[in-house]
PDB file of N, CA, C and O in Angstrom:
ATOM      1  N   MET A   1       0.872  -1.285  -0.009  1.00  0.00           N
ATOM      2  CA  MET A   1      -0.037  -0.176  -0.101  1.00  0.00           C
ATOM      3  C   MET A   1       0.804   1.291   0.003  1.00  0.00           C
ATOM      4  O   MET A   1       0.406   2.299  -0.579  1.00  0.00           O
ATOM      5  N   ILE A   2       1.980   1.257   0.802  1.00  0.00           N
ATOM      6  CA  ILE A   2       2.774   2.495   0.936  1.00  0.00           C
ATOM      7  C   ILE A   2       3.555   2.640  -0.304  1.00  0.00           C
ATOM      8  O   ILE A   2       3.725   3.753  -0.801  1.00  0.00           O
ATOM      9  N   LYS A   3       4.014   1.623  -0.800  1.00  0.00           N
ATOM     10  CA  LYS A   3       4.822   1.490  -2.085  1.00  0.00           C
ATOM     11  C   LYS A   3       3.947   2.124  -3.262  1.00  0.00           C
ATOM     12  O   LYS A   3       4.447   2.951  -4.026  1.00  0.00           O
ATOM     13  N   THR A   4       2.722   1.736  -3.370  1.00  0.00           N
ATOM     14  CA  THR A   4       1.900   2.232  -4.410  1.00  0.00           C
ATOM     15  C   THR A   4       1.672   3.740  -4.260  1.00  0.00           C
ATOM     16  O   THR A   4       1.657   4.484  -5.240  1.00  0.00           O
ATOM     17  N   GLY A   5       1.500   4.157  -3.033  1.00  0.00           N
ATOM     18  CA  GLY A   5       1.457   5.689  -2.707  1.00  0.00           C
ATOM     19  C   GLY A   5       2.562   6.538  -3.221  1.00  0.00           C
ATOM     20  O   GLY A   5       2.436   7.577  -3.869  1.00  0.00           O
ATOM     21  N   TYR A   6       3.857   5.855  -2.778  1.00  0.00           N
ATOM     22  CA  TYR A   6       5.090   6.526  -3.375  1.00  0.00           C
ATOM     23  C   TYR A   6       5.178   6.571  -4.859  1.00  0.00           C
ATOM     24  O   TYR A   6       5.579   7.577  -5.446  1.00  0.00           O
ATOM     25  N   LEU A   7       4.777   5.405  -5.513  1.00  0.00           N
ATOM     26  CA  LEU A   7       4.747   5.295  -6.864  1.00  0.00           C
ATOM     27  C   LEU A   7       3.868   6.339  -7.575  1.00  0.00           C
ATOM     28  O   LEU A   7       4.224   6.876  -8.624  1.00  0.00           O
ATOM     29  N   PHE A   8       2.672   6.609  -6.938  1.00  0.00           N
ATOM     30  CA  PHE A   8       1.819   7.507  -7.422  1.00  0.00           C
ATOM     31  C   PHE A   8       2.364   8.886  -7.302  1.00  0.00           C
ATOM     32  O   PHE A   8       2.223   9.635  -8.269  1.00  0.00           O
ATOM     33  N   VAL A   9       2.989   9.324  -6.199  1.00  0.00           N
ATOM     34  CA  VAL A   9       3.414  10.662  -6.066  1.00  0.00           C
ATOM     35  C   VAL A   9       4.620  10.714  -7.041  1.00  0.00           C
ATOM     36  O   VAL A   9       4.770  11.727  -7.724  1.00  0.00           O
ATOM     37  N   PHE A  10       5.368   9.819  -7.127  1.00  0.00           N
ATOM     38  CA  PHE A  10       6.735   9.837  -8.028  1.00  0.00           C
ATOM     39  C   PHE A  10       6.064  10.141  -9.666  1.00  0.00           C
ATOM     40  O   PHE A  10       6.564  10.997 -10.396  1.00  0.00           O
ATOM     41  N   ILE A  11       5.054   9.429 -10.021  1.00  0.00           N
ATOM     42  CA  ILE A  11       4.499   9.678 -11.281  1.00  0.00           C
ATOM     43  C   ILE A  11       4.015  11.042 -11.418  1.00  0.00           C
ATOM     44  O   ILE A  11       4.196  11.718 -12.431  1.00  0.00           O
ATOM     45  N   LEU A  12       3.433  11.410 -10.442  1.00  0.00           N
ATOM     46  CA  LEU A  12       2.776  12.939 -10.460  1.00  0.00           C
ATOM     47  C   LEU A  12       3.864  13.953 -10.615  1.00  0.00           C
ATOM     48  O   LEU A  12       3.782  14.852 -11.451  1.00  0.00           O
ATOM     49  N   LEU A  13       4.965  13.798  -9.746  1.00  0.00           N
ATOM     50  CA  LEU A  13       6.213  14.526  -9.827  1.00  0.00           C
ATOM     51  C   LEU A  13       6.761  14.469 -11.275  1.00  0.00           C
ATOM     52  O   LEU A  13       6.996  15.513 -11.885  1.00  0.00           O
ATOM     53  N   LEU A  14       6.958  13.282 -11.809  1.00  0.00           N
ATOM     54  CA  LEU A  14       7.529  13.335 -13.079  1.00  0.00           C
ATOM     55  C   LEU A  14       6.782  13.883 -14.108  1.00  0.00           C
ATOM     56  O   LEU A  14       7.333  14.560 -14.977  1.00  0.00           O
ATOM     57  N   GLY A  15       5.496  13.652 -14.109  1.00  0.00           N
ATOM     58  CA  GLY A  15       4.632  14.282 -15.158  1.00  0.00           C
ATOM     59  C   GLY A  15       4.673  15.819 -15.020  1.00  0.00           C
ATOM     60  O   GLY A  15       4.778  16.547 -16.007  1.00  0.00           O
ATOM     61  N   SER A  16       4.591  16.257 -13.832  1.00  0.00           N
ATOM     62  CA  SER A  16       4.579  17.708 -13.727  1.00  0.00           C
ATOM     63  C   SER A  16       5.918  18.293 -14.089  1.00  0.00           C
ATOM     64  O   SER A  16       5.969  19.415 -14.593  1.00  0.00           O
ATOM     65  N   SER A  17       7.056  17.553 -13.847  1.00  0.00           N
ATOM     66  CA  SER A  17       8.384  18.207 -14.163  1.00  0.00           C
ATOM     67  C   SER A  17       8.549  18.153 -15.647  1.00  0.00           C
ATOM     68  O   SER A  17       9.272  18.961 -16.229  1.00  0.00           O
ATOM     69  N   LEU A  18       7.799  17.083 -16.351  1.00  0.00           N
ATOM     70  CA  LEU A  18       8.025  17.153 -17.814  1.00  0.00           C
ATOM     71  C   LEU A  18       7.116  17.990 -18.484  1.00  0.00           C
ATOM     72  O   LEU A  18       7.331  18.246 -19.669  1.00  0.00           O
ATOM     73  N   LEU A  19       6.056  18.493 -17.865  1.00  0.00           N
ATOM     74  CA  LEU A  19       5.129  19.397 -18.485  1.00  0.00           C
ATOM     75  C   LEU A  19       5.318  20.953 -18.302  1.00  0.00           C
ATOM     76  O   LEU A  19       4.830  21.805 -19.044  1.00  0.00           O
ATOM     77  N   ALA A  20       6.018  21.160 -17.319  1.00  0.00           N
ATOM     78  CA  ALA A  20       6.077  22.714 -16.984  1.00  0.00           C
ATOM     79  C   ALA A  20       7.458  23.042 -16.642  1.00  0.00           C
ATOM     80  O   ALA A  20       8.217  22.143 -16.281  1.00  0.00           O
ATOM     81  N   LYS A  21       7.842  24.241 -16.724  1.00  0.00           N
ATOM     82  CA  LYS A  21       9.194  24.634 -16.216  1.00  0.00           C
ATOM     83  C   LYS A  21       9.256  24.574 -14.726  1.00  0.00           C
ATOM     84  O   LYS A  21       8.339  25.101 -14.095  1.00  0.00           O
ATOM     85  N   GLU A  22      10.146  24.044 -14.155  1.00  0.00           N
ATOM     86  CA  GLU A  22      10.227  23.742 -12.791  1.00  0.00           C
ATOM     87  C   GLU A  22      10.747  25.035 -11.874  1.00  0.00           C
ATOM     88  O   GLU A  22      11.538  25.850 -12.349  1.00  0.00           O
ATOM     89  N   ASN A  23      10.308  25.128 -10.722  1.00  0.00           N
ATOM     90  CA  ASN A  23      10.964  25.940  -9.840  1.00  0.00           C
ATOM     91  C   ASN A  23      11.289  25.103  -8.788  1.00  0.00           C
ATOM     92  O   ASN A  23      10.463  24.852  -7.911  1.00  0.00           O
ATOM     93  N   PHE A  24      12.463  24.624  -8.784  1.00  0.00           N
ATOM     94  CA  PHE A  24      13.082  23.661  -7.861  1.00  0.00           C
ATOM     95  C   PHE A  24      13.216  23.988  -6.536  1.00  0.00           C
ATOM     96  O   PHE A  24      13.178  23.169  -5.618  1.00  0.00           O
ATOM     97  N   SER A  25      13.389  25.291  -6.408  1.00  0.00           N
ATOM     98  CA  SER A  25      13.384  25.777  -4.863  1.00  0.00           C
ATOM     99  C   SER A  25      12.121  25.522  -4.161  1.00  0.00           C
ATOM    100  O   SER A  25      12.182  25.428  -2.935  1.00  0.00           O
ATOM    101  N   GLU A  26      10.976  25.394  -4.749  1.00  0.00           N
ATOM    102  CA  GLU A  26       9.823  25.018  -4.155  1.00  0.00           C
ATOM    103  C   GLU A  26       9.490  23.619  -3.842  1.00  0.00           C
ATOM    104  O   GLU A  26       8.479  23.305  -3.214  1.00  0.00           O
ATOM    105  N   MET A  27      10.453  22.693  -4.341  1.00  0.00           N
ATOM    106  CA  MET A  27      10.336  21.346  -4.224  1.00  0.00           C
ATOM    107  C   MET A  27      11.050  20.890  -2.912  1.00  0.00           C
ATOM    108  O   MET A  27      12.016  21.512  -2.467  1.00  0.00           O
ATOM    109  N   SER A  28      10.529  19.768  -2.307  1.00  0.00           N
ATOM    110  CA  SER A  28      11.241  19.258  -1.115  1.00  0.00           C
ATOM    111  C   SER A  28      12.482  18.476  -1.581  1.00  0.00           C
ATOM    112  O   SER A  28      12.584  18.040  -2.728  1.00  0.00           O
ATOM    113  N   THR A  29      13.395  18.326  -0.655  1.00  0.00           N
ATOM    114  CA  THR A  29      14.609  17.611  -1.018  1.00  0.00           C
ATOM    115  C   THR A  29      14.090  16.140  -1.613  1.00  0.00           C
ATOM    116  O   THR A  29      14.521  15.736  -2.693  1.00  0.00           O
ATOM    117  N   GLN A  30      13.261  15.472  -0.931  1.00  0.00           N
ATOM    118  CA  GLN A  30      12.794  14.163  -1.302  1.00  0.00           C
ATOM    119  C   GLN A  30      12.460  14.128  -2.658  1.00  0.00           C
ATOM    120  O   GLN A  30      12.874  13.247  -3.412  1.00  0.00           O
ATOM    121  N   GLU A  31      11.574  15.238  -3.077  1.00  0.00           N
ATOM    122  CA  GLU A  31      11.043  15.376  -4.418  1.00  0.00           C
ATOM    123  C   GLU A  31      12.202  15.475  -5.428  1.00  0.00           C
ATOM    124  O   GLU A  31      12.173  14.851  -6.489  1.00  0.00           O
ATOM    125  N   LEU A  32      13.118  16.195  -5.107  1.00  0.00           N
ATOM    126  CA  LEU A  32      14.292  16.548  -6.056  1.00  0.00           C
ATOM    127  C   LEU A  32      15.077  15.109  -6.298  1.00  0.00           C
ATOM    128  O   LEU A  32      15.363  14.736  -7.436  1.00  0.00           O
ATOM    129  N   ILE A  33      15.370  14.401  -5.207  1.00  0.00           N
ATOM    130  CA  ILE A  33      16.053  13.164  -5.183  1.00  0.00           C
ATOM    131  C   ILE A  33      15.155  12.254  -6.119  1.00  0.00           C
ATOM    132  O   ILE A  33      15.696  11.480  -6.909  1.00  0.00           O
ATOM    133  N   ALA A  34      13.866  12.347  -6.029  1.00  0.00           N
ATOM    134  CA  ALA A  34      12.929  11.286  -6.649  1.00  0.00           C
ATOM    135  C   ALA A  34      13.000  11.618  -8.322  1.00  0.00           C
ATOM    136  O   ALA A  34      12.720  10.752  -9.151  1.00  0.00           O
ATOM    137  N   ILE A  35      13.373  12.866  -8.658  1.00  0.00           N
ATOM    138  CA  ILE A  35      13.258  13.159 -10.104  1.00  0.00           C
ATOM    139  C   ILE A  35      14.627  13.200 -10.649  1.00  0.00           C
ATOM    140  O   ILE A  35      14.780  13.630 -11.793  1.00  0.00           O
ATOM    141  N   MET A  36      15.569  12.830 -10.006  1.00  0.00           N
ATOM    142  CA  MET A  36      16.975  12.823 -10.429  1.00  0.00           C
ATOM    143  C   MET A  36      17.079  11.922 -11.607  1.00  0.00           C
ATOM    144  O   MET A  36      16.850  10.723 -11.453  1.00  0.00           O
ATOM    145  N   GLY A  37      17.442  12.454 -12.902  1.00  0.00           N
ATOM    146  CA  GLY A  37      17.566  11.775 -13.975  1.00  0.00           C
ATOM    147  C   GLY A  37      16.344  11.965 -15.056  1.00  0.00           C
ATOM    148  O   GLY A  37      16.375  11.584 -16.226  1.00  0.00           O
ATOM    149  N   TYR A  38      15.315  12.606 -14.429  1.00  0.00           N
ATOM    150  CA  TYR A  38      14.191  12.859 -15.343  1.00  0.00           C
ATOM    151  C   TYR A  38      13.883  14.313 -15.644  1.00  0.00           C
ATOM    152  O   TYR A  38      12.819  14.683 -16.141  1.00  0.00           O
ATOM    153  N   VAL A  39      14.877  15.105 -15.313  1.00  0.00           N
ATOM    154  CA  VAL A  39      14.731  16.529 -15.633  1.00  0.00           C
ATOM    155  C   VAL A  39      15.152  16.831 -16.938  1.00  0.00           C
ATOM    156  O   VAL A  39      16.121  16.284 -17.465  1.00  0.00           O
ATOM    157  N   LYS A  40      14.428  17.717 -17.497  1.00  0.00           N
ATOM    158  CA  LYS A  40      14.713  18.202 -18.919  1.00  0.00           C
ATOM    159  C   LYS A  40      16.193  18.658 -19.007  1.00  0.00           C
ATOM    160  O   LYS A  40      16.752  19.174 -18.039  1.00  0.00           O
ATOM    161  N   PRO A  41      16.828  18.447 -20.225  1.00  0.00           N
ATOM    162  CA  PRO A  41      18.197  18.823 -20.263  1.00  0.00           C
ATOM    163  C   PRO A  41      18.522  20.279 -20.188  1.00  0.00           C
ATOM    164  O   PRO A  41      19.601  20.650 -19.725  1.00  0.00           O
ATOM    165  N   ALA A  42      17.621  21.117 -20.632  1.00  0.00           N
ATOM    166  CA  ALA A  42      17.697  22.516 -20.487  1.00  0.00           C
ATOM    167  C   ALA A  42      17.645  23.064 -19.105  1.00  0.00           C
ATOM    168  O   ALA A  42      18.061  24.194 -18.854  1.00  0.00           O
ATOM    169  N   GLU A  43      17.052  22.139 -18.057  1.00  0.00           N
ATOM    170  CA  GLU A  43      16.940  22.621 -16.740  1.00  0.00           C
ATOM    171  C   GLU A  43      17.941  21.887 -15.726  1.00  0.00           C
ATOM    172  O   GLU A  43      17.951  22.126 -14.519  1.00  0.00           O
ATOM    173  N   VAL A  44      18.741  21.009 -16.330  1.00  0.00           N
ATOM    174  CA  VAL A  44      19.599  20.217 -15.522  1.00  0.00           C
ATOM    175  C   VAL A  44      20.529  21.155 -14.587  1.00  0.00           C
ATOM    176  O   VAL A  44      20.656  20.959 -13.379  1.00  0.00           O
ATOM    177  N   ALA A  45      21.113  22.116 -15.244  1.00  0.00           N
ATOM    178  CA  ALA A  45      21.966  22.984 -14.359  1.00  0.00           C
ATOM    179  C   ALA A  45      21.364  23.667 -13.255  1.00  0.00           C
ATOM    180  O   ALA A  45      21.946  23.759 -12.174  1.00  0.00           O
ATOM    181  N   LYS A  46      20.229  24.150 -13.467  1.00  0.00           N
ATOM    182  CA  LYS A  46      19.394  24.693 -12.447  1.00  0.00           C
ATOM    183  C   LYS A  46      18.969  23.670 -11.297  1.00  0.00           C
ATOM    184  O   LYS A  46      18.946  24.003 -10.112  1.00  0.00           O
ATOM    185  N   PHE A  47      18.651  22.458 -11.729  1.00  0.00           N
ATOM    186  CA  PHE A  47      18.342  21.443 -10.982  1.00  0.00           C
ATOM    187  C   PHE A  47      19.496  20.964 -10.169  1.00  0.00           C
ATOM    188  O   PHE A  47      19.377  20.774  -8.959  1.00  0.00           O
ATOM    189  N   SER A  48      20.644  20.758 -10.833  1.00  0.00           N
ATOM    190  CA  SER A  48      21.823  20.380 -10.013  1.00  0.00           C
ATOM    191  C   SER A  48      22.307  21.508  -8.940  1.00  0.00           C
ATOM    192  O   SER A  48      22.634  21.213  -7.790  1.00  0.00           O
ATOM    193  N   GLN A  49      22.310  22.635  -9.377  1.00  0.00           N
ATOM    194  CA  GLN A  49      22.443  23.838  -8.432  1.00  0.00           C
ATOM    195  C   GLN A  49      21.674  23.764  -7.195  1.00  0.00           C
ATOM    196  O   GLN A  49      22.200  23.877  -6.088  1.00  0.00           O
ATOM    197  N   GLU A  50      20.336  23.561  -7.399  1.00  0.00           N
ATOM    198  CA  GLU A  50      19.490  23.523  -6.212  1.00  0.00           C
ATOM    199  C   GLU A  50      19.699  22.239  -5.282  1.00  0.00           C
ATOM    200  O   GLU A  50      19.528  22.272  -4.064  1.00  0.00           O
ATOM    201  N   LEU A  51      20.063  21.182  -5.950  1.00  0.00           N
ATOM    202  CA  LEU A  51      20.182  19.955  -5.326  1.00  0.00           C
ATOM    203  C   LEU A  51      21.499  19.928  -4.424  1.00  0.00           C
ATOM    204  O   LEU A  51      21.552  19.462  -3.286  1.00  0.00           O
ATOM    205  N   LYS A  52      22.507  20.483  -5.100  1.00  0.00           N
ATOM    206  CA  LYS A  52      23.734  20.589  -4.326  1.00  0.00           C
ATOM    207  C   LYS A  52      23.757  21.619  -3.277  1.00  0.00           C
ATOM    208  O   LYS A  52      24.513  21.511  -2.312  1.00  0.00           O
ATOM    209  N   SER A  53      22.947  22.626  -3.432  1.00  0.00           N
ATOM    210  CA  SER A  53      22.874  23.534  -2.263  1.00  0.00           C
ATOM    211  C   SER A  53      22.196  23.108  -0.927  1.00  0.00           C
ATOM    212  O   SER A  53      22.355  23.660   0.161  1.00  0.00           O
ATOM    213  N   ARG A  54      21.329  21.914  -1.229  1.00  0.00           N
ATOM    214  CA  ARG A  54      20.759  21.118  -0.090  1.00  0.00           C
ATOM    215  C   ARG A  54      21.470  20.080   0.731  1.00  0.00           C
ATOM    216  O   ARG A  54      21.143  19.626   1.827  1.00  0.00           O
ATOM    217  N   ILE A  55      22.626  19.765  -0.108  1.00  0.00           N
ATOM    218  CA  ILE A  55      23.404  18.633   0.557  1.00  0.00           C
ATOM    219  C   ILE A  55      23.820  18.743   1.978  1.00  0.00           C
ATOM    220  O   ILE A  55      23.662  17.792   2.744  1.00  0.00           O
ATOM    221  N   PRO A  56      24.390  19.960   2.391  1.00  0.00           N
ATOM    222  CA  PRO A  56      24.712  20.180   3.752  1.00  0.00           C
ATOM    223  C   PRO A  56      23.632  20.025   4.775  1.00  0.00           C
ATOM    224  O   PRO A  56      23.942  19.775   5.940  1.00  0.00           O
ATOM    225  N   SER A  57      22.269  20.170   4.380  1.00  0.00           N
ATOM    226  CA  SER A  57      21.191  20.051   5.290  1.00  0.00           C
ATOM    227  C   SER A  57      20.461  18.744   5.123  1.00  0.00           C
ATOM    228  O   SER A  57      19.401  18.559   5.722  1.00  0.00           O
ATOM    229  N   MET A  58      20.996  17.812   4.318  1.00  0.00           N
ATOM    230  CA  MET A  58      20.263  16.561   4.028  1.00  0.00           C
ATOM    231  C   MET A  58      20.433  15.607   5.296  1.00  0.00           C
ATOM    232  O   MET A  58      21.489  15.641   5.928  1.00  0.00           O
ATOM    233  N   SER A  59      19.479  14.828   5.635  1.00  0.00           N
ATOM    234  CA  SER A  59      19.707  13.873   6.578  1.00  0.00           C
ATOM    235  C   SER A  59      20.419  12.675   6.082  1.00  0.00           C
ATOM    236  O   SER A  59      20.620  12.564   4.873  1.00  0.00           O
ATOM    237  N   SER A  60      20.820  11.760   6.921  1.00  0.00           N
ATOM    238  CA  SER A  60      21.727  10.689   6.384  1.00  0.00           C
ATOM    239  C   SER A  60      20.950   9.848   5.364  1.00  0.00           C
ATOM    240  O   SER A  60      21.464   9.496   4.303  1.00  0.00           O
ATOM    241  N   SER A  61      19.675   9.533   5.725  1.00  0.00           N
ATOM    242  CA  SER A  61      18.844   8.637   4.713  1.00  0.00           C
ATOM    243  C   SER A  61      18.721   9.581   3.337  1.00  0.00           C
ATOM    244  O   SER A  61      18.870   8.985   2.270  1.00  0.00           O
ATOM    245  N   GLU A  62      18.495  10.823   3.302  1.00  0.00           N
ATOM    246  CA  GLU A  62      18.475  11.578   2.125  1.00  0.00           C
ATOM    247  C   GLU A  62      19.737  11.487   1.413  1.00  0.00           C
ATOM    248  O   GLU A  62      19.762  11.280   0.200  1.00  0.00           O
ATOM    249  N   LYS A  63      20.888  11.647   2.180  1.00  0.00           N
ATOM    250  CA  LYS A  63      22.159  11.486   1.366  1.00  0.00           C
ATOM    251  C   LYS A  63      22.462  10.196   0.913  1.00  0.00           C
ATOM    252  O   LYS A  63      23.193  10.018  -0.062  1.00  0.00           O
ATOM    253  N   ALA A  64      21.856   9.112   1.669  1.00  0.00           N
ATOM    254  CA  ALA A  64      22.149   7.907   1.059  1.00  0.00           C
ATOM    255  C   ALA A  64      21.235   7.678  -0.344  1.00  0.00           C
ATOM    256  O   ALA A  64      21.699   7.145  -1.352  1.00  0.00           O
ATOM    257  N   LYS A  65      20.043   8.109  -0.240  1.00  0.00           N
ATOM    258  CA  LYS A  65      19.171   8.185  -1.466  1.00  0.00           C
ATOM    259  C   LYS A  65      19.846   8.961  -2.676  1.00  0.00           C
ATOM    260  O   LYS A  65      19.845   8.500  -3.818  1.00  0.00           O
ATOM    261  N   TYR A  66      20.402  10.137  -2.343  1.00  0.00           N
ATOM    262  CA  TYR A  66      21.060  10.990  -3.251  1.00  0.00           C
ATOM    263  C   TYR A  66      22.267  10.444  -3.836  1.00  0.00           C
ATOM    264  O   TYR A  66      22.554  10.631  -5.018  1.00  0.00           O
ATOM    265  N   GLU A  67      22.977   9.774  -3.038  1.00  0.00           N
ATOM    266  CA  GLU A  67      24.191   9.054  -3.704  1.00  0.00           C
ATOM    267  C   GLU A  67      23.724   7.840  -4.513  1.00  0.00           C
ATOM    268  O   GLU A  67      24.260   7.619  -5.600  1.00  0.00           O
ATOM    269  N   LYS A  68      22.769   7.049  -4.054  1.00  0.00           N
ATOM    270  CA  LYS A  68      22.158   6.104  -4.814  1.00  0.00           C
ATOM    271  C   LYS A  68      21.824   6.415  -6.236  1.00  0.00           C
ATOM    272  O   LYS A  68      22.126   5.700  -7.192  1.00  0.00           O
ATOM    273  N   ASN A  69      21.146   7.594  -6.292  1.00  0.00           N
ATOM    274  CA  ASN A  69      20.576   8.173  -7.536  1.00  0.00           C
ATOM    275  C   ASN A  69      21.598   8.962  -8.404  1.00  0.00           C
ATOM    276  O   ASN A  69      21.334   9.240  -9.574  1.00  0.00           O
ATOM    277  N   LEU A  70      22.731   9.306  -7.832  1.00  0.00           N
ATOM    278  CA  LEU A  70      23.729  10.176  -8.630  1.00  0.00           C
ATOM    279  C   LEU A  70      23.988   9.610 -10.017  1.00  0.00           C
ATOM    280  O   LEU A  70      24.204  10.402 -10.935  1.00  0.00           O
ATOM    281  N   HIS A  71      23.982   8.293 -10.239  1.00  0.00           N
ATOM    282  CA  HIS A  71      24.255   7.721 -11.653  1.00  0.00           C
ATOM    283  C   HIS A  71      23.153   8.078 -12.685  1.00  0.00           C
ATOM    284  O   HIS A  71      23.326   8.061 -13.904  1.00  0.00           O
ATOM    285  N   LYS A  72      22.062   8.385 -12.086  1.00  0.00           N
ATOM    286  CA  LYS A  72      20.950   8.723 -13.103  1.00  0.00           C
ATOM    287  C   LYS A  72      21.143  10.087 -13.599  1.00  0.00           C
ATOM    288  O   LYS A  72      20.677  10.397 -14.696  1.00  0.00           O
ATOM    289  N   GLN A  73      21.796  10.935 -12.879  1.00  0.00           N
ATOM    290  CA  GLN A  73      21.944  12.380 -13.201  1.00  0.00           C
ATOM    291  C   GLN A  73      22.909  12.530 -14.359  1.00  0.00           C
ATOM    292  O   GLN A  73      22.868  13.597 -14.972  1.00  0.00           O
ATOM    293  N   LYS A  74      23.714  11.662 -14.714  1.00  0.00           N
ATOM    294  CA  LYS A  74      24.868  11.800 -15.815  1.00  0.00           C
ATOM    295  C   LYS A  74      24.396  11.401 -17.085  1.00  0.00           C
ATOM    296  O   LYS A  74      25.144  11.439 -18.061  1.00  0.00           O
TER     297      LYS A  74
END
């Protein structure tokens, strides 16, 4: 049940990021981590800058998820 909820939220985030120009500063760190690798090429620099600015304040679990998804960003 919980996995289905996360999948639904992820699909919504992915869909919204593909349809509109994103203001990444309004997204949560978890949302940013979830869309790593799915950001439009024209917005990757802005996305990366916002994500990197949050690294110092990430929890250990967020950092682990971030590091796990780093390969998607390249």
